[in-house]
C-alpha positions in Angstrom: -5.3 84.3 -184.9 -3.5 80.9 -183.9 -0.4 79.8 -185.4 0.2 76.1 -186.1 2.7 75.4 -183.9 2.3 71.1 -184.1 2.2 68.6 -185.9 -1.0 66.2 -187.0 -0.7 63.2 -185.6 -1.3 60.6 -188.8 -0.2 57.5 -189.9 2.8 59.6 -191.7 3.8 61.2 -188.8 4.0 58.0 -186.6 6.4 56.5 -189.0 8.7 59.2 -189.0 8.6 59.2 -185.1 9.3 55.2 -185.2 12.1 55.7 -188.2 13.9 58.2 -185.8 13.2 57.3 -182.0 13.6 53.6 -182.5 15.8 53.5 -185.3 17.5 56.6 -185.3 17.7 57.1 -189.7 15.3 59.7 -190.2 15.6 58.1 -193.7 19.2 58.4 -193.9 19.7 54.7 -193.5 17.1 53.5 -196.3 18.2 56.4 -198.3 21.7 55.6 -198.6 21.2 52.2 -199.1 19.1 52.6 -201.7 21.7 54.8 -203.6 24.5 52.8 -202.9 22.6 49.9 -204.3 22.2 51.6 -207.1 25.3 53.5 -208.2 27.9 53.1 -205.5 30.8 55.0 -207.0 28.4 58.0 -207.3 27.1 57.8 -204.1 30.8 57.6 -202.7 31.9 60.9 -204.7 29.0 62.8 -203.6 29.3 61.9 -199.9 33.2 63.2 -200.5 32.2 65.9 -202.2 30.1 67.1 -198.9 26.7 66.3 -200.0 25.9 64.3 -196.7 23.2 65.7 -195.5 20.4 62.8 -196.4 23.3 60.3 -196.0 23.9 57.5 -193.1 27.2 57.5 -191.8 29.5 55.6 -193.6 31.0 53.8 -190.5 27.7 53.3 -188.8 26.0 51.8 -191.8 28.7 49.7 -192.2 28.4 48.4 -188.7 24.1 48.0 -189.0 24.8 46.1 -192.3 27.4 43.9 -190.7 25.1 43.3 -187.9 22.2 42.3 -189.8 24.0 40.3 -191.8 25.6 38.4 -189.1 22.0 38.3 -187.3 20.4 36.7 -190.6 23.3 34.1 -191.3 23.6 32.9 -188.1 19.8 32.6 -187.2 18.1 31.9 -190.4 20.5 30.4 -192.8 22.0 28.4 -189.6 25.6 29.1 -190.9 27.2 27.5 -187.4 25.9 23.6 -189.1 27.0 24.6 -192.3 30.0 25.6 -190.9 30.3 22.4 -188.6 29.8 19.8 -191.7 32.3 21.8 -193.7 35.0 21.6 -191.0 34.2 17.7 -190.5 34.5 17.3 -194.5 37.9 18.9 -193.7 38.7 16.2 -191.2 39.6 19.5 -188.7 39.8 18.4 -185.4 36.8 19.4 -183.3 38.8 21.6 -180.8 40.3 23.5 -183.8 37.1 24.2 -185.8 35.1 25.4 -182.5 37.6 28.0 -181.7 37.9 29.1 -185.3 33.7 29.1 -185.2 33.7 30.9 -182.0 36.5 33.5 -183.6 34.5 33.7 -186.9 30.9 34.5 -184.6 32.6 37.0 -182.0 35.1 39.2 -184.7 31.8 39.2 -187.6 31.7 43.3 -188.0 35.3 43.6 -187.6 36.2 40.8 -189.9 33.7 42.4 -192.3 35.0 45.8 -191.9 38.4 44.7 -192.2 37.5 43.1 -195.5 35.8 46.4 -197.7 39.0 47.8 -198.3 40.4 44.3 -199.4 37.7 43.5 -201.9 37.6 47.5 -203.1 41.2 47.3 -204.5 40.5 44.1 -205.9 37.6 45.2 -207.8 39.6 47.9 -208.8 42.0 46.4 -209.7 40.0 44.2 -212.0 
């Protein structure tokens, strides 16, 4: 008798393949995101203690989320216009505000990555 060596191509199979091949997440991204939103302290403790199989890698998660955040803020929320209006209200010279906006948009992911330990320390102290 033939043994089953292949999976049936159905909706679940296609979704799993799409997640793995296109997003390279294989449920780890969404699992990690859900666990972090529900209980960040417990999730971090579990990860540090070795329960890493289902989790997305923390540094990659940080970069991915900061990229998504930058995309949403600059494409959908029109952050550039809001920043220009704010700098104009401060009577900041246009060249200075343009340089500042260029810096912030170019290094958005790095700024978010650096802000993580700062925010962590502040929340720990409070």
